One Martini backbone bead per residue (centre of mass of N, CA, C, O) as a GRO file, in nm:
protein
  189
    1MET     BB    1   0.057   0.062  -0.021
    2ALA     BB    2   0.301   0.256   0.005
    3LEU     BB    3   0.400   0.218  -0.287
    4ALA     BB    4   0.152   0.339  -0.430
    5ASN     BB    5   0.182   0.624  -0.307
    6GLU     BB    6   0.463   0.685  -0.420
    7GLU     BB    7   0.383   0.663  -0.718
    8MET     BB    8   0.172   0.888  -0.709
    9VAL     BB    9   0.363   1.117  -0.625
   10GLN     BB   10   0.561   1.087  -0.866
   11GLN     BB   11   0.341   1.149  -1.084
   12LYS     BB   12   0.253   1.443  -0.966
   13LEU     BB   13   0.511   1.614  -0.951
   14PRO     BB   14   0.550   1.711  -1.244
   15GLY     BB   15   0.275   1.861  -1.257
   16THR     BB   16   0.331   2.047  -1.018
   17ALA     BB   17   0.591   2.171  -1.127
   18ARG     BB   18   0.461   2.283  -1.383
   19PHE     BB   19   0.256   2.464  -1.245
   20LEU     BB   20   0.455   2.633  -1.079
   21GLY     BB   21   0.614   2.735  -1.324
   22THR     BB   22   0.376   2.878  -1.461
   23VAL     BB   23   0.314   3.074  -1.234
   24LEU     BB   24   0.596   3.212  -1.220
   25VAL     BB   25   0.603   3.310  -1.513
   26THR     BB   26   0.346   3.478  -1.499
   27LEU     BB   27   0.443   3.667  -1.273
   28GLY     BB   28   0.699   3.766  -1.433
   29ALA     BB   29   0.518   3.870  -1.690
   30LEU     BB   30   0.310   4.076  -1.583
   31PRO     BB   31   0.451   4.356  -1.627
   32VAL     BB   32   0.485   4.326  -1.934
   33LEU     BB   33   0.190   4.278  -2.009
   34ALA     BB   34   0.077   4.538  -1.889
   35LYS     BB   35   0.249   4.729  -2.064
   36MET     BB   36   0.150   4.625  -2.344
   37VAL     BB   37  -0.158   4.707  -2.279
   38GLY     BB   38  -0.115   5.003  -2.094
   39TYR     BB   39  -0.012   4.942  -1.800
   40GLN     BB   40   0.137   5.140  -1.545
   41PHE     BB   41   0.356   5.007  -1.316
   42LEU     BB   42   0.457   5.130  -0.982
   43PRO     BB   43   0.673   5.088  -0.760
   44SER     BB   44   0.777   5.172  -0.476
   45ALA     BB   45   1.067   5.286  -0.348
   46ASP     BB   46   1.047   5.127  -0.083
   47TRP     BB   47   0.992   4.848  -0.206
   48VAL     BB   48   1.248   4.828  -0.377
   49ALA     BB   49   1.446   4.853  -0.137
   50THR     BB   50   1.334   4.600   0.019
   51THR     BB   51   1.357   4.393  -0.258
   52THR     BB   52   1.645   4.366  -0.366
   53ILE     BB   53   1.758   4.104  -0.241
   54PRO     BB   54   1.518   3.912  -0.299
   55GLY     BB   55   1.528   3.967  -0.606
   56ILE     BB   56   1.803   3.842  -0.654
   57PHE     BB   57   1.737   3.560  -0.546
   58GLY     BB   58   1.501   3.507  -0.738
   59GLY     BB   59   1.664   3.542  -0.999
   60VAL     BB   60   1.878   3.322  -0.946
   61ALA     BB   61   1.683   3.085  -0.909
   62PHE     BB   62   1.550   3.112  -1.187
   63ALA     BB   63   1.810   3.091  -1.355
   64ALA     BB   64   1.886   2.808  -1.257
   65GLY     BB   65   1.629   2.672  -1.360
   66MET     BB   66   1.670   2.747  -1.659
   67LEU     BB   67   1.944   2.610  -1.690
   68TRP     BB   68   1.850   2.328  -1.619
   69LEU     BB   69   1.633   2.302  -1.841
   70THR     BB   70   1.822   2.353  -2.079
   71CYS     BB   71   2.017   2.119  -2.026
   72LYS     BB   72   1.799   1.893  -2.025
   73SER     BB   73   1.678   2.007  -2.332
   74LYS     BB   74   1.909   2.047  -2.558
   75TYR     BB   75   1.834   1.805  -2.754
   76ARG     BB   76   1.564   1.965  -2.864
   77ILE     BB   77   1.734   2.165  -3.002
   78ARG     BB   78   1.734   2.307  -3.297
   79GLY     BB   79   2.036   2.313  -3.463
   80SER     BB   80   2.301   2.460  -3.389
   81GLU     BB   81   2.546   2.516  -3.156
   82ILE     BB   82   2.490   2.818  -3.138
   83LYS     BB   83   2.191   2.798  -3.060
   84LYS     BB   84   2.241   2.635  -2.801
   85ALA     BB   85   2.426   2.844  -2.664
   86ALA     BB   86   2.223   3.077  -2.665
   87ALA     BB   87   2.017   2.932  -2.486
   88LEU     BB   88   2.207   2.872  -2.246
   89LEU     BB   89   2.259   3.192  -2.202
   90GLY     BB   90   1.968   3.335  -2.225
   91TRP     BB   91   1.763   3.201  -2.022
   92PRO     BB   92   1.888   3.300  -1.752
   93PHE     BB   93   1.825   3.602  -1.800
   94ILE     BB   94   1.522   3.567  -1.819
   95GLY     BB   95   1.495   3.433  -1.542
   96TYR     BB   96   1.592   3.671  -1.376
   97PHE     BB   97   1.377   3.870  -1.464
   98PHE     BB   98   1.133   3.700  -1.366
   99GLY     BB   99   1.220   3.661  -1.069
  100ASN     BB  100   1.236   3.959  -0.996
  101ASN     BB  101   0.945   4.032  -1.076
  102THR     BB  102   0.803   3.848  -0.876
  103VAL     BB  103   0.904   4.002  -0.622
  104VAL     BB  104   0.860   4.315  -0.699
  105PHE     BB  105   0.562   4.306  -0.859
  106ALA     BB  106   0.333   4.092  -0.812
  107GLY     BB  107   0.214   4.162  -0.536
  108PRO     BB  108   0.144   4.468  -0.581
  109MET     BB  109  -0.034   4.423  -0.831
  110ILE     BB  110  -0.249   4.240  -0.706
  111LEU     BB  111  -0.319   4.424  -0.467
  112ALA     BB  112  -0.415   4.665  -0.644
  113ILE     BB  113  -0.654   4.512  -0.765
  114ILE     BB  114  -0.798   4.412  -0.503
  115ALA     BB  115  -0.712   4.667  -0.269
  116GLY     BB  116  -0.729   4.918  -0.420
  117HIS     BB  117  -0.671   5.274  -0.433
  118GLN     BB  118  -0.642   5.599  -0.418
  119VAL     BB  119  -0.307   5.716  -0.483
  120GLU     BB  120   0.006   5.874  -0.364
  121LEU     BB  121   0.338   5.883  -0.505
  122PRO     BB  122   0.673   5.936  -0.469
  123TYR     BB  123   0.918   6.076  -0.704
  124THR     BB  124   1.220   6.083  -0.892
  125VAL     BB  125   1.377   6.269  -1.128
  126VAL     BB  126   1.601   6.224  -1.400
  127ASP     BB  127   1.438   6.268  -1.698
  128PRO     BB  128   1.219   6.501  -1.861
  129GLY     BB  129   1.362   6.529  -2.181
  130ARG     BB  130   1.327   6.274  -2.318
  131TYR     BB  131   1.314   6.085  -2.583
  132GLY     BB  132   1.093   5.910  -2.749
  133THR     BB  133   0.887   5.656  -2.856
  134ARG     BB  134   0.642   5.488  -3.000
  135GLU     BB  135   0.555   5.358  -2.713
  136CYS     BB  136   0.699   5.628  -2.559
  137ARG     BB  137   0.576   5.923  -2.519
  138SER     BB  138   0.681   6.165  -2.331
  139PRO     BB  139   0.900   6.105  -2.110
  140VAL     BB  140   0.962   6.018  -1.758
  141GLU     BB  141   1.231   5.962  -1.565
  142LEU     BB  142   1.296   5.737  -1.293
  143ARG     BB  143   1.389   5.678  -0.973
  144ASP     BB  144   1.388   5.369  -0.812
  145VAL     BB  145   1.320   5.204  -1.078
  146PRO     BB  146   1.310   4.957  -1.272
  147PHE     BB  147   1.405   4.859  -1.549
  148LEU     BB  148   1.155   4.931  -1.804
  149PHE     BB  149   0.974   5.095  -1.553
  150ASN     BB  150   1.106   5.415  -1.544
  151SER     BB  151   0.862   5.528  -1.730
  152LEU     BB  152   0.659   5.792  -1.815
  153CYS     BB  153   0.400   5.827  -2.032
  154ARG     BB  154   0.244   6.091  -2.176
  155VAL     BB  155   0.361   6.366  -2.091
  156PRO     BB  156   0.306   6.673  -2.077
  157ASP     BB  157   0.494   6.939  -2.177
  158GLU     BB  158   0.419   7.147  -1.953
  159LEU     BB  159   0.519   6.953  -1.726
  160ARG     BB  160   0.807   6.884  -1.824
  161ARG     BB  161   0.929   7.177  -1.823
  162GLY     BB  162   0.904   7.196  -1.489
  163LEU     BB  163   1.118   6.979  -1.479
  164GLU     BB  164   1.387   6.828  -1.289
  165PRO     BB  165   1.658   6.694  -1.202
  166GLY     BB  166   1.564   6.573  -0.877
  167GLY     BB  167   1.283   6.605  -0.878
  168ARG     BB  168   0.947   6.603  -0.761
  169ILE     BB  169   0.677   6.366  -0.777
  170ILE     BB  170   0.329   6.280  -0.817
  171VAL     BB  171   0.170   5.975  -0.833
  172ILE     BB  172  -0.142   5.875  -0.971
  173GLY     BB  173  -0.352   5.596  -0.847
  174ARG     BB  174  -0.406   5.262  -0.840
  175GLY     BB  175  -0.345   5.129  -0.501
  176THR     BB  176  -0.068   5.123  -0.285
  177SER     BB  177   0.216   5.158  -0.091
  178LEU     BB  178   0.368   4.952  -0.306
  179GLY     BB  179   0.179   5.053  -0.553
  180LEU     BB  180   0.086   5.164  -0.899
  181TYR     BB  181  -0.146   5.272  -1.137
  182ALA     BB  182  -0.089   5.497  -1.361
  183GLU     BB  183  -0.280   5.819  -1.431
  184GLY     BB  184  -0.100   6.049  -1.291
  185LEU     BB  185   0.051   6.385  -1.239
  186ARG     BB  186   0.255   6.590  -1.013
  187ARG     BB  187   0.392   6.828  -0.853
  188ALA     BB  188   0.572   6.882  -0.588
  189ASP     BB  189   0.551   7.112  -0.313
   0.00000   0.00000   0.00000
């Protein structure tokens, strides 16, 4: 009887591990997906400072897992040895990004959706006059926010002109003290 239970656990473990991996990848991709759809989430500067070390550990753990999976399945990668080497080197970087995002972004994003209300969080401006791209016109770059998520897009020119590097702004939106979905901003008094 005990042997049958062990076999059952061993059969369910890969499915459980696959489910857990899917959940973690989804949580890691959540900030990127939200940004692609048009929702700009900004974690608070305090939250980013608090989760820097855990974010690094989460990123390294996820990178190690991606490296292990890539090594385990490298025989399935079709193509040249260069393509296999690129996958072996590239997936850990993507894993680090997703692992770090899971720690720094996922909790505050979900909390903002479930229990969020109208909040105002302070941020420091790095560059108010940066040229935009097709995806992010008229950006204002912020300090203490992770790379790729550190720009507020479509900021009116009259507001951008009054901002200076090192100046403070208040970002307004739905969220909590851990972060918010940016809807607007104003200069700090």
